[in-house]
C-alpha positions as CSV (number, residue, x, y, z in Angstrom):
1,M,0.0,0.0,0.0
2,T,1.3,3.5,-0.8
3,G,0.4,7.0,0.2
4,S,0.6,8.9,3.5
5,T,-0.4,7.5,6.9
6,T,-4.0,8.0,7.6
7,P,-5.7,8.7,11.0
8,F,-8.7,6.6,9.9
9,R,-7.3,3.1,10.6
10,S,-10.3,2.4,12.9
11,A,-13.8,3.8,12.6
12,P,-15.7,4.7,15.8
13,V,-18.4,2.2,16.7
14,G,-21.6,3.0,14.8
15,Y,-19.9,5.0,12.1
16,G,-19.5,3.9,8.5
17,F,-18.1,5.2,5.2
18,H,-20.9,5.1,2.6
19,P,-20.3,7.7,-0.1
20,T,-22.6,7.8,-3.1
21,D,-21.3,7.0,-6.6
22,E,-21.2,10.7,-7.4
23,E,-19.2,11.5,-4.2
24,L,-16.8,8.7,-4.9
25,V,-16.0,10.1,-8.4
26,N,-16.6,13.9,-8.2
27,H,-14.9,14.3,-4.8
28,F,-12.5,11.5,-3.8
29,L,-11.4,10.3,-7.3
30,K,-11.1,13.8,-8.8
31,L,-9.0,15.1,-5.9
32,K,-6.8,12.1,-6.0
33,M,-6.2,12.6,-9.7
34,I,-5.5,16.3,-9.2
35,G,-3.0,15.5,-6.5
36,G,-2.0,17.5,-3.4
37,Y,-5.1,16.5,-1.4
38,D,-3.9,13.4,0.4
39,H,-5.2,14.8,3.7
40,V,-8.7,14.9,2.2
41,V,-8.8,11.6,0.4
42,S,-6.8,9.5,2.9
43,T,-10.0,7.6,3.9
44,I,-9.4,5.6,0.7
45,A,-6.1,3.6,0.4
46,E,-4.0,3.5,-2.7
47,V,-3.4,-0.1,-3.6
48,N,-2.4,-2.1,-6.7
49,V,-5.6,-4.1,-6.6
50,C,-4.5,-6.9,-8.9
51,A,-1.3,-7.4,-7.0
52,Y,-3.4,-9.0,-4.2
53,E,-6.2,-11.6,-4.0
54,P,-9.6,-10.2,-3.1
55,W,-9.6,-11.8,0.3
56,E,-6.4,-10.0,1.1
57,L,-7.7,-6.5,0.2
58,P,-10.0,-5.8,3.2
59,G,-6.9,-5.9,5.4
60,L,-5.4,-3.1,3.3
61,S,-8.4,-0.8,3.6
62,A,-7.6,2.6,5.2
63,I,-10.7,2.2,7.4
64,Q,-10.9,-1.0,9.4
65,S,-14.5,-1.6,10.4
66,N,-17.3,-4.1,10.1
67,D,-18.7,-2.5,7.0
68,P,-19.0,-5.1,4.1
69,E,-17.6,-2.7,1.5
70,C,-14.1,-1.3,1.2
71,Y,-12.6,1.2,-1.2
72,F,-9.3,1.6,-3.0
73,F,-7.6,3.9,-5.5
74,S,-5.5,2.1,-8.0
75,R,-3.3,3.1,-10.9
76,R,-4.4,1.7,-14.3
77,N,-2.8,-1.7,-15.1
78,Y,-2.5,-2.7,-18.8
79,K,-1.7,-6.1,-20.3
80,Y,0.9,-4.5,-22.6
81,S,2.9,-1.3,-22.5
82,N,1.5,-0.3,-25.9
83,S,-2.1,-1.4,-25.2
84,Q,-5.2,0.1,-23.5
85,R,-6.5,-3.4,-22.6
86,A,-6.9,-3.7,-18.8
87,N,-5.0,-6.4,-17.0
88,R,-7.2,-7.8,-14.2
89,T,-5.3,-11.0,-13.5
90,T,-4.1,-11.9,-10.0
91,G,-1.9,-14.8,-8.8
92,A,-4.9,-17.0,-8.0
93,G,-7.4,-15.9,-10.6
94,Y,-8.9,-13.0,-12.5
95,W,-11.6,-10.4,-12.4
96,K,-14.2,-10.7,-15.2
97,G,-16.6,-8.0,-16.3
98,T,-20.3,-8.8,-16.2
99,G,-23.4,-6.9,-17.2
100,R,-23.5,-3.6,-18.8
101,D,-21.5,-0.6,-17.8
102,R,-23.5,2.0,-15.9
103,T,-23.1,5.8,-16.3
104,I,-22.4,8.0,-13.3
105,T,-23.6,11.6,-13.7
106,A,-23.2,14.8,-11.6
107,K,-26.6,15.5,-10.1
108,S,-26.2,19.3,-10.3
109,T,-25.2,19.4,-14.0
110,G,-26.3,16.1,-15.5
111,E,-22.8,15.8,-16.9
112,Q,-21.4,12.2,-17.3
113,I,-18.4,11.9,-14.9
114,A,-17.6,8.2,-14.9
115,T,-18.6,4.7,-16.0
116,K,-19.1,2.0,-13.5
117,K,-18.2,-1.6,-14.4
118,T,-19.1,-4.6,-12.3
119,L,-16.4,-7.3,-11.9
120,V,-16.7,-10.8,-10.5
121,F,-13.6,-12.7,-9.3
122,Y,-12.9,-16.2,-10.7
123,T,-10.2,-18.5,-9.3
124,G,-8.0,-20.4,-11.8
125,R,-7.5,-19.3,-15.4
126,V,-9.7,-18.8,-18.5
127,P,-11.7,-20.7,-19.7
128,N,-11.9,-23.0,-16.6
129,G,-12.2,-20.4,-13.9
130,V,-14.5,-20.9,-10.9
131,K,-16.8,-18.1,-10.0
132,T,-16.5,-16.8,-6.4
133,N,-18.7,-14.5,-4.3
134,W,-16.2,-11.6,-4.5
135,I,-17.7,-8.6,-6.4
136,M,-16.0,-5.3,-7.3
137,H,-17.2,-2.1,-8.9
138,E,-14.6,-0.2,-11.1
139,Y,-15.1,3.5,-11.5
140,N,-13.5,5.0,-14.6
141,P,-13.6,8.8,-14.8
142,T,-14.7,10.4,-18.0
143,F,-13.8,14.0,-17.1
144,S,-10.4,15.5,-18.1
145,F,-8.3,18.3,-16.9
146,P,-4.6,19.3,-17.3
147,N,-1.9,17.4,-15.5
148,K,-4.2,14.8,-14.0
149,R,-2.8,11.6,-12.5
150,D,-4.1,8.3,-13.9
151,F,-6.2,6.7,-11.2
152,I,-9.4,4.6,-11.0
153,L,-11.4,3.7,-8.0
154,Y,-12.7,0.3,-6.8
155,K,-15.4,-0.7,-4.3
156,L,-15.1,-4.3,-3.1
157,K,-17.6,-6.6,-1.4
158,K,-17.9,-10.3,-0.7
159,N,-21.4,-12.0,-0.6
160,P,-22.0,-14.5,2.1
161,D,-20.5,-17.9,1.4
162,D,-23.9,-19.7,1.7
163,L,-25.4,-17.6,-1.1
164,P,-24.5,-18.0,-4.8
165,A,-22.5,-15.4,-6.6
166,F,-24.7,-13.2,-8.8
167,D,-23.7,-11.5,-12.1
168,E,-25.4,-8.2,-13.0
169,G,-27.3,-8.8,-16.2
170,E,-28.2,-12.4,-15.4
171,S,-31.9,-13.1,-15.6
172,S,-33.5,-14.6,-12.5
173,A,-35.9,-17.5,-12.4
174,S,-39.6,-16.7,-12.1
175,N,-39.8,-18.7,-8.9
176,V,-37.1,-16.8,-6.9
177,D,-36.9,-18.3,-3.4
178,E,-36.4,-16.3,-0.2
179,E,-32.6,-16.6,-0.2
180,G,-32.4,-15.4,-3.7
181,S,-34.5,-12.4,-2.9
182,Q,-32.3,-11.6,0.1
183,L,-29.2,-11.8,-2.1
184,R,-30.7,-9.5,-4.7
185,A,-31.6,-7.0,-2.0
186,Q,-28.0,-7.1,-0.7
187,L,-26.6,-6.6,-4.2
188,E,-29.0,-3.7,-4.9
189,S,-27.8,-2.1,-1.7
190,F,-24.2,-2.6,-2.8
191,N,-25.0,-1.2,-6.2
192,G,-26.3,2.0,-4.5
193,I,-29.7,3.8,-4.7
194,D,-30.6,5.4,-8.0
195,E,-30.6,9.0,-6.8
196,G,-33.1,10.0,-9.5
197,D,-35.7,7.7,-7.8
198,Y,-34.9,8.8,-4.3
199,N,-36.6,11.6,-2.4
200,L,-36.5,12.8,1.2
201,N,-40.3,12.2,1.7
202,S,-40.0,8.5,1.0
203,A,-37.1,8.2,3.4
204,L,-39.0,10.0,6.2
205,R,-42.5,8.5,5.5
206,F,-44.4,7.7,8.7
207,T,-47.3,5.4,9.2
208,N,-50.4,6.4,11.2
């Protein structure tokens, strides 16, 4: 892990770090790319994600807590020096993209600021890899400004071992059982709330 020492190694009981997609990109990732704001963005560690296995990464998080998600800045890693093809291979397996990329926009301007790709970790090697319950979101910024540093941001989570791994974009069976419904709810929470469908009244609704 690189970067300056952070005072956030342990979060107080009851506190959690749950930024929105827009905050992750338009605040943390943008300031990391500009540089000189380490004291502001030190809640997210800088790690070469593919140099580690997914089960090793939570121990490298800048915030040690019981939250299921952890976040990392990482420099881009390409398969070849003259290629723009991402290298997502680790010693024990590889990260495979699944589903369609999602667009992250700035709420105030409607401007596209990033794309979000969902990755699932497989042990072994293609084409005989075995899917695991480790899921990661990769945030690729689309804004540009002079002298920016080349970083992307990752959000990592592991689903419970007793539930099957789920790929975004897969169709579910019509007779989804209770465990499948719970899994989907957990993943929707991981994916984040669509801010366009969220309003304060619904969050504060009371029943008589």
